[in-house]
N, C-alpha and C positions, 0 to 999 in steps of 0.2 A: 660770493658773487661768481667763483668758480663753479660752485654747485648748482647755482641756478641756469646756467649757460647749460652744463651738462642735461639737467631736464628740459630743457628746451630744445635739446638735438632729438633727444628720445622720444620726445610728445611737443612736436612742431607747433601744434594747435593750441598749447596749453597758455600762451601768453595772449591769442585772440580771443581765447574766453573769460578771460580775465580782464579784457579790455572792454571800453564803453560801447556804448550802441552806436557811437559815431565810427568805426571800426566797417560796419554795414549798412552804407547809405543809400542802399537801394530797399532794406528791409525796414517794415515800418512795427511799432510798439501795438501790440494785439489790444484793442479797446475792451472794456466791461462788458460791452453788447457780443462781441464775438466770442468771449469766454462764456456769457449765458448761453448764445445759440449752440456753441459745442454741446456743454453739461447737458442742454434741455434734448440733443439728440442720441446724447449716450444715456440718459434716464428712459427715453421713448424706446430704444433699443433694448434696453434692461428688462421695461416693461413687458414687449412685446416676448419677450423670451420667457419670462416669469409667466405669462399668459399662458405659453403652451406649454410649461411646467404644470400649470395647475389644472387645463385641460386634461391632461395626462394622468395626474392624481384623479380626478374625478373621474376619469373613465375607469380606473384601477378600482374606486371604490365603488361605482357602479357594477363592475363584474363580481366584486367581492360580496356585494348584498345578495347574490342569489345563494340559497342554503340548499345544500345536498343532503337527501336523506340518509345517504349510503345502505339503503333498502330495497331502492328502486333498481329492477335488471335492466333499467335503459340509461343508468348513469353508468358510465366507462370509468376503469380507474386513470386513464388519460385526462378526463374532465376534473376530478379528483385533484391530480397532479398540477393541473393548469393552475387552480384557484389558489391551491399553495404557494405554487412560485410566485403569485400576481400578489399574494399577500405577505410574501416575503419581500416582494419590491417594494409593494407600499409600506412596509414597517421600516426599511432604510431611508425611503424619501422622506418621511417624517422625522426621522432622526438626523437627515441631514439640515432640517432647518433650526436644530439647535431648539432654543427655547421660544420658537414662534412660528403658530399655525395660520395660515391666512382665514379670515373671518368666512369667506364662503366656502371652506375646505371643513369647518368643525361641524357645520350640521348634518351635512352629509358622512361622514366620518362618523359621529356618534351613532346617527342612525343604522350605520352598516354594522357596527359593534354588538349596539342590541338585538339587531334581527337575528345574530349569530349567536348571542349566547344567550340572551334570554329566549328559552325552548320550554317545551311539554317534556316534564321529564317521567320516566315510565318509576312505576310504584316500585319502592324498594324492597328488596329480596329478602323474609325473614332470614334464611341462612345464611345468607352473606354478611349479615350485620350481625350474627351471633359469631362469626368465624374469625371476627377482626378483633383479635385480641391485645394487649398491649405490647407484645412481644413482635406481632407481625405487622410491622412501620411499612415494610417494602411490599407488601401484599397489595395487589390490584385488583379488588373484589368484582368488579364490574366495568371494563374499561369502556369509556363513550367512544361511541364510533366515529365521530367528526372530531376527535382529539389532535389529528393534525393540522385542523383548521382553526380549533377554538382555541388552540394553544398561543398561536399568532395572535389572535382577535386580542386574546387578554394581556399579551405583552404591547401590544397597541395602545389598550386602554390603560396600562400602568406606565407607559410612559408618558401618558398626557396627564395623568395626575399627578405625577413626580414632576413634570418639566412645566407644565403651566401654572397661571396665578389662579389663586383659589377664586377670584372674583370673575375670570372667564369661565372657569368650569362650572359656578354655580348654577348657570342656565341650563346645563344640559345634565348634571349629577345631583339632582334632586329628591326628595321623599320617595316617589315611585320606583327610581332608578334602586335606591339603596334597597327597598322592599325587596325589589326584582332580585337583586344579587346576596339578600338572606335566603331567598326561597331556593338558590341554586346550591346551599350548603348540603341540600339533600340528595347530591349525585354520589351515585355510588364509585366514581373514579376519583380514589384519594389524590390525584395527581391535579384535577381541579379544584378540590377542596383547598390544598396546600396554597395555589396561587389566588384562590378567592380570598384566603384567610392575608395574605400579602395585601392585595388590592383593598381589602377592608380596612388593613392596618391604618395603610396610607391614607383613606379618606378621613379617617377618624382624627387623625393627627392633623389633617390640613383645614378639615371644615369644623372650626370650632363651634359653631353655630347648629351644629347638626348633633352634637355630640350625646345630648341630652334625648333627641330622637333614636340614636340608632342604639343606645343602651334600651330604652324604652323597647324597641323592634325586637333585641335579641331577648330580653325578659319573657315578652309576648311566646316566641318560639320556645323557650326553656318550660314557662307554665303549660302551654298547650300539649308540650310531649309529658310532661309530670303527671298529668291530670286526663290525659286522653290516653286512655289503656291501648287503643287499637292502634295506635299511632306508630310506625317504623320512622327512624331517623338516622341518617348515616354520619351526620354531621354535629353531632352535639358535641363530641370531643374538641372538634376544630373550632366551634363558640366559646367554648370554655377556655381554650387556648387562649383567644383574643380578650375574653374578660380578664383571664390572670395577666396580661399585660396593664389592661386598664384598671387595675386593683392596685398593681404595683406602684401605679402612679397618683392613687389618690391621698389627699394632705389628711395629716390627725390634726385634730380629732375628726373621725368619721362623720360623715354627714348623714342625717338618721334614714335618708332612701337608700343609702348603700346599707347600713345595716339591715332593713325591712328585707334588701335583696338577698341578704346572707340567710336571714331564717325563714323567709318563703318559697326562695327557690333552691339554693346552694344543699342546704340541710335535708330538703325533701327529695333531692335527686338521690340521696344515698338508700332510698326505700326499693328503688327501682329494680328489677330482673336483670337488668341489661347493662348495671352500672360498669360492671367490669371492663367494658369497652372503653369507658371515660372516665375511670377512678382516677387514672396518675394525673389529669387534667382538673379534674374536681378537687381532689385532695390538695393540687397545689392554690387553687383559688381560695379554699378555706384557711389553708396555711398561713397566707398572705395577710388575711382578716386578723387572726389569731396574734400575730406578729406586730402588726400594726396596733392592735389593742387587746390585751392579753385577756381581759375580762371576760371577752366574748367565748373564751374557750370552754366557759361552762356550759352555756346556750348549746355550742357545735357538741360537745363531748355528750350531753343530755339527750339532745336530737340523734346521733348516731346510736347510742344505746337504744333510744326507742325503736329506730328501725331496723332492729338487727335482724338479720335472717336466721330462719329456724331449721331450713334443710338444704342452704346453697354454703357447703363448707369453703369455695375457691374464693367467696363472697366475705367468708368470715375472717380467712386469713390477710385480706386486705385490709378491711376494716381495724383488726389488730395493729397491723403496721403503722394506719393512720392515725388510730389514738397512742401508739408511743412517740410520733413525731409531735402531736398535739402537747403531749405530757411536758417535753421539754421546753415548751414555748411560756409554760405559765409559773404561776408564782404562789407561796405558801398560801396566801390567801383564796386562792381556786385550789389547793391542795385538800384542805381540809372538807372543801364541799364536794369534792368528787373521788376522795378517796376510797370512801364504801361502796358505791354503786360501780364503779370502775373495777376492784378488785373482786368483786362482787361475779361480773361477767367474766374476767381474765381466769376466775378459777372454776367458773361453768364451763369456760373453753379448753381447759387444761384438761377437765375430765372427760370432753368428747371422745368418741370412740374413734372419730377418724385422726388418724395418727398424725396429719399435716397441721391440722387447728390446734392440737393438743401440744407440739412440739412448737409451735410459732407462739401460742401463748405460754408456754413455760419459758421460753427464749427472754420473753420482756424482764423476766426479772435480771436481765444482767445490765439492765438500763440503769444508771446510778440515779437518773430523775424520779425513775418510777417506783423504787425503793423509798428513795426519800419522801415521795408524796404518800407511801403506804405507811411509812412510820408518823406520818403526821396524824393518823387516827389508826395508831397501830393496835389499840385496845378493841376497837369495833372490827378491825379487819382481820385480826388473828387466828379469833375462832372458825371463821369462816374457812381461809385460806390452809390452815392444817388441818383443816376436815376434809378439804379437796386433795391437800397432797397423799394423807393417809389413805383416803379411799383410792387415789393411783395406784399408789405402792400395792394395795390388798388386792386391786381387781381388775385393774388395765390389762387388756393383752398385750401390748407393743411392749417391746424389752427397751427400745430407746426411749419412750414415753418414762418408763419406769426408772430409767437411769437418768433424764433429765430431772424428775422429780426428786430422786434421791440429793441430787446435788442441791437442788433449791430448798429440800428441806435441812442439808447442813447449812445454809448459809442463815435461813430463817433461826434456826436453834442456835449459831454462834451470835448472832442480832440481838435474840430477847431467849436464852435457855430458860429463865425461870416461868415465862409469860406461855413458853411451847410446851413445857411439860406439865402448866395447868391446863391448857387448851387439850391435851391428850388424855388427862384425866376427866376432864368433862366430857369429852369426847366416850370415853370408857365409860361412865356414869351414865351417859344418854343411852349407849348402846344398852345398859345392863335394863335401864327403864323400858327402850325399845322391846327387849326382849322378854321382861316379865308382863308388860301389856301386852305381848304376843300371846304368851302362855294363857294370860287370863281370858283373852278372847276367845283362845280354842276351847278353854274348858266351858266359857260360855256357853261356844255354839255344841257342845258335846252336852252338856245339861240341857239345853233348848232340844237335841236330837233324842234325849232320853225320853223327857217328856211327852215330846211329840209321839213317839212311839208306843209309849203309856197308852196314850188319849186315844190312838189309833185301835190299838188291841181293845180296850175296853169298849169301843165303840162295835167292832166288831163282833164282841161277844154279847152283846145288846142286839145287833141285827140278828143274831143265831136263834138268840132265843124267843123274839118276835116272829119267825119263822116258825119255828117248833111249835109254839102255841097256836101259830094259825094253821097250820098241819093237822093238829088235835083237834080245834075246831071243825075243821071241813069233816073227820071221819066221825 
């Protein structure tokens, strides 16, 4: 009780707050109607405030729907900066709405995004495509002039895709919208292609009903690139990177349509001259297939060997590395089928006059899985490999290649000494046979030359006799 008295001294109103309504005889208890009237007045004021916010947002959207060319002298940098400021302001307003965007805002907002990002791209520059090698990830080939505006428009689109429900978005992100995004992958600005990859990933993960259409649309782009030799495309590597994540999610056993994509799209991509630009992404996609179903490795390896380049040495180095990775994912069943054709190609590469190709082909013998594969058909493989090693030791111009060849020879001799010596004797005998054949051919050539000379001499003698007899008759 003493403590309660002290509280009352400090807070004199405390007791009255806890007392009954009778302590305020002049105050009436608010009725339900009064409370509803107060709530309706609050709602109307809130709606009026929201209406003002929406009008401001619509005004921003309308202003940002005007697209600057960045080539017109009439456009001033201040106009460009003002639009960028308004785009940033619009993005912050939309983000403040959390995961709700008013229905009357969405249509003009998507119209503004479409007007800004869907534009006519300039034709790709061949020199710029060739220069974008796998090591040049940070290279900006041809930066988009309107990137300061495009980046924020893409950020708004990405926020909408991530935050809104698929049911709301499906009215605006339809098949033509997806095809428009695919067409933008031809942009020469890697920053735009990077954000496009993110947008496309988010759409694919959220729009389950559109996945089949999106895969088919990407297939069409890749097929058109393969068979239209005049076409240049900067975004093939980016599309293959998207495909890599899609393939990673395929269930086992693989569907037939996915295997058809491997054989008709991914493998033929190896034959293109510009394969160096997107080889890293292509090899990853192929590796994913073989990892899921190792039996597909036979078709992949045979396809790569079919499209092997003849004069493109950097491409040969890449393909040797890809074959080495594929071999590590296959089993004894595939080894017996692929040992001979693979070792033939690797031996041919080790005899290449290009030192980089020869060294890369010789280094593959350090791989245990490759040696294991060769041992599965050792009687067929050894004669070809031994002949290639001996040829390198005898004729190759590069000292490093000869040293690597000597190391491989020692390894092969330790693995099968009797077979290696037998192959050497066969090579010597075949060399003797070739030499004997060459000598016989030369003898036949010499004999034919002698006979031809005798015929010509006899013909000349007959002609001389005829001339003399003709002269005597005239006299």
